[in-house]
C-alpha positions, 0 to 999 in steps of 0.5 A: 868402813870405819864406824865411830860413835860419839858421845858427850857425858856429864856436865855441859862446858864451853868447847863440846861442840868444838872438839866433836868438830876436831874429832870427826873433821879429822876423821873425814880427811883421814877416811874419806867416804870409808867411815860413819860416825854416829851421834848417841844422844844424850850422854851414856844415857843414848847408849844405853838406850840405843838412841843414836844417829848417824851424821854427815859431815855437815852436821860438824860444820858451823859448831866451832864457836857454839856453846853446849853440846850438839848431842846432848848430855846427862848425868849417868853415875859411875856408882850406879852403871852395875846396879840394875834398877826398876827399869830391869836393864843392865846398864853395862850390858845394854851398852855393849849390846849397843856398841855391837849393834851399831858395829862400832870400831871406837867410842869416842866419849867426851867428859870429866871425872865420872865419864872417865870411870865409865869409859875405863869400865867399857875399855876393861869390857872390851869395848875400843874406847877413845876419850877427851877431858872436858870440864870447867873444873880442870880437875882431870888427872893426867892433864894440865889443862882441860878444855871449858876452864878457860872460857869458865875462868873468862866468865867468872872473872868478868863477875868479880870485874862488874862486882868490883864497881858497885862493891867500890860504890858502896863500901861493901864486901862482896862474896862471889861463889864460883863453881868447884865442888871438891877442887878450886882451879876454877876460883883460884884463877878467877880470883887472881885474875878478878883481884879478889881479896880473899879465895877459899877452895876446898884444898885450904880449909879456912879459919873465919878469923883468919878471914875477918882479920883480912877484912878488918885490916882492910878496913883500917887501911882506908879501903871501903869494899872487899872481894871475897871468891869462894868456891861452892866447896869451900870448907872451914877448919872444923868442917875438914876434921869431921868424917865424911858422913859427919860432914854430910850431916852438918852441911844438910843442917845447914840453915843457908843454901849455900856455904856463901851465905854461911859466910855472908852470915858470919862474916857479918855477925863479926864485923858488922859489915855490909855483905852482899852474895852473888851465885853466877852459877850455870852462867860459868858453863854457857856462851861460846868458848874462848879463843884458847878452848877453841884451839885446845878442842881442836887439838885434842879432837885431832889428837883422838882422831890420830889415836883411832886411825892408829887403832891406839884404844884405852886412852884419853889425849891429854896436855903434858908439857904443851903437847897432846899425848895419850894417857891410858884410861887405867890411870886416869880413871878415879883420880882427881887432879887437886889444887896443891896448897904450896902450887906456884898460883896459890903462893903467887897470889899469897905474895900480892896479899890475897888471903886464903884464910889459912 
């Protein structure tokens, strides 16, 4: 009898349920009655606290199009995993104990960068782990695509499309703040798809004078409006030169709720134009997965089930050259897939006149 545990950790995104379904339906097909699947509630917190339940095939029906995660999720910072807090719990030992209590043959983990650090830690502690890469940021190292990304691009693009009509009507500058704290894949793709005039991402620090010059040139050309797709983690050239500590101090002292509002203030002062800011926020994580993510999640899920069948543990399933392949967790953990400054997407955007503020 195979016994498999499954959890979703970190921020939610579209496609989690589709991926859970892919893993579990494939396992039931392979092992028939000789498998038990345990759903672990609220990510690693559930594994730490022993909060789990035995599931049945019925639990995985009708969830392909469902957003969020039927298992629940939580954020358990990797840097605190070995820190014993006020509850006196040794979190790593608790996870190992509950893994053994459930008599698991493998733990299936769905998550992003922080999640994979902990997955690798558990693998190094001797647990059998297989993981799947999820995040709307598409920043997990080793895979060309994460599930959740394309769904979020669709939502962010729709926001930009809708903003275009009101921006055109009123002749305003609109800033749309798109998720992307450290990495700019989402604002880059949405900005191109949504016809943004300026895209600002963390990997390419911006010069405010370059941004305003673009807006003023559009004005002089008779274009009454402009759209900026701005990553929540965008930073100026001056900020890029600061140490990590200095940057945190400066941002903490910033008298604006986010970088987009600071940009709006700077642009208004320099150009006299009317600026509006839109922050779609967690809308970008919500709703059901798009068709692409349903397919990708299913492919990842069935590939994870195959690794379990082959007892090929300690790997993350990844998309490379349109094939699903295993990547060792030790190679994935702690690495971030950032946007190269001269990647094809950036260069294509520049060739059609989109400014990155550099």
